C-alpha positions in Angstrom: 19.9 -43.9 70.2 22.3 -41.3 68.2 22.0 -43.6 65.2 18.7 -43.9 65.1 17.3 -40.5 64.9 20.4 -38.9 62.2 18.4 -39.7 59.5 14.8 -38.7 60.5 16.1 -34.7 59.4 17.6 -36.0 56.3 13.8 -37.0 55.9 12.0 -33.2 57.0 14.7 -31.3 54.9 13.6 -33.5 52.3 10.2 -32.8 52.8 11.1 -29.1 53.7 12.9 -28.7 50.1 10.1 -30.4 48.2 7.5 -28.2 50.1 9.2 -25.6 49.3 10.2 -26.2 45.3 6.1 -26.4 45.2 5.4 -23.9 47.5 7.8 -21.8 44.6 6.2 -23.3 42.3 2.9 -22.0 42.6 3.6 -18.4 42.8 5.4 -18.3 39.8 2.9 -19.7 38.1 0.3 -17.6 39.8 2.2 -13.7 39.1 2.6 -15.7 35.3 -1.3 -15.7 35.1 -1.4 -12.5 36.6 0.9 -10.5 33.8 -1.3 -12.9 31.3 -4.5 -11.8 32.5 -3.3 -8.0 32.8 -1.9 -7.7 29.4 -5.2 -9.1 27.6 -7.1 -7.2 29.5 -8.3 -3.6 28.2 -7.1 -5.0 24.7 -10.6 -4.2 22.2 -11.5 -4.9 18.8 -11.3 -2.7 17.1 -15.1 -3.0 14.8 -15.3 -1.1 11.7 -19.3 -0.8 10.2 -20.2 -2.9 6.6 -20.2 0.9 4.9 -16.2 1.7 6.1 -15.1 -1.3 4.8 -16.9 -0.9 1.6 -15.7 2.8 1.5 -12.2 1.7 1.7 -12.6 -0.8 -0.4 -12.7 1.1 -3.4 -10.9 3.5 -2.4 -7.8 1.1 -2.5 -9.5 -0.2 -6.0 -9.6 3.3 -8.0 -6.5 4.0 -7.1 -5.8 0.6 -8.2 -7.2 1.5 -11.7 -4.7 3.9 -13.1 -2.2 3.1 -15.9 0.4 0.6 -15.0 3.8 2.7 -16.3 6.7 0.2 -17.4 10.8 0.9 -17.2 12.6 -1.1 -18.9 16.0 -1.0 -18.1 18.6 -1.7 -20.0 20.8 -6.0 -19.8 22.3 -7.0 -16.6 25.5 -9.1 -17.7 27.1 -11.0 -13.7 29.0 -14.7 -12.4 26.3 -16.1 -10.2 27.7 -16.8 -6.5 29.5 -20.8 -6.4 31.6 -22.9 -8.7 31.5 -23.4 -11.4 31.5 -20.2 -12.4 27.9 -19.1 -14.1 26.8 -15.8 -16.2 23.4 -15.1 -15.9 21.9 -12.6 -18.6 19.4 -10.8 -17.6 16.8 -8.1 -19.0 13.6 -6.9 -17.1 10.6 -4.5 -17.1 9.3 -2.5 -13.6 5.7 -2.5 -13.2 5.2 1.0 -10.9 1.9 1.8 -10.1 1.5 5.8 -11.2 4.1 8.6 -13.9 5.6 9.7 -9.8 6.9 6.0 -9.2 8.6 6.3 -13.1 9.9 9.4 -12.8 11.2 8.3 -9.2 13.1 4.5 -10.5 14.2 7.1 -13.1 16.7 9.1 -10.7 17.5 6.1 -8.4 18.6 4.2 -11.4 22.4 3.8 -10.6 21.2 2.4 -7.4 18.1 -0.1 -8.0 20.9 -1.7 -10.8 23.3 -1.7 -8.3 20.3 -3.7 -5.1 20.2 -5.9 -8.5 23.4 -6.5 -9.5 23.7 -7.8 -5.4 21.1 -9.2 -5.6 22.0 -11.5 -8.6 25.5 -11.9 -7.4 24.4 -14.0 -4.3 22.1 -16.4 -5.7 23.6 -19.7 -7.6 22.4 -21.9 -10.6 20.5 -23.6 -8.6 18.4 -21.0 -7.2 17.0 -20.2 -10.3 16.7 -22.8 -12.0 13.5 -23.8 -11.0 9.8 -21.2 -11.9 10.4 -20.7 -8.0 13.3 -19.6 -7.6 12.3 -17.1 -10.4 9.1 -16.6 -9.0 11.5 -15.9 -6.0 13.6 -13.4 -7.3 10.7 -11.4 -9.2 10.0 -11.1 -5.3 13.2 -10.2 -4.2 13.5 -7.9 -6.7 10.8 -5.6 -5.8 11.0 -5.7 -1.8 14.8 -4.3 -2.7 13.2 -1.1 -5.3 10.2 -0.7 -3.2 12.1 0.0 0.3 14.3 1.5 -1.7 11.4 4.2 -3.7 9.9 7.3 -1.5 6.8 7.8 -2.7 7.1 5.5 -6.6 5.5 1.8 -6.2 6.7 -1.5 -8.2 3.9 -4.4 -8.9 5.3 -6.2 -10.7 9.3 -7.6 -12.9 8.6 -9.0 -15.4 11.5 -10.8 -16.8 12.6 -10.5 -20.9 15.2 -12.2 -21.0 17.2 -14.4 -18.8 20.1 -16.9 -19.4 21.9 -18.3 -17.7 24.8 -19.8 -18.5 
């Protein structure tokens, strides 16, 4: 008789554990649903009228109409990363939004030149040989220079000369 009763508690323990895990899963699911609901409860989308949007767009377009100013940097000669060693010669012009940005870029010309040199030194030949690579290089230079400028904004970078040997 003792042998017949021993398997029954193990099976009861299995059922008990199964129901316990189901209960814990339901509690966690309910708590997660509650947290998602509470985090989105008071969110109200910002509404703008057409007149406000039109005024903002007009003021933005007016700020872009100013004559851009070009700053031509002296040519760069540096090594590219990788083996075999490649040399890159690069002459570029920075298109600034306004005169104030032009004056600021002249003031930080050594730092700007150094940051561009670091970008060029981290590139390999395969990074700059394609058109997409050159566009990515332009975007990286613009982003790096804009992060170091306080008032001025670099709109674009133009390569006057780009030679890789």
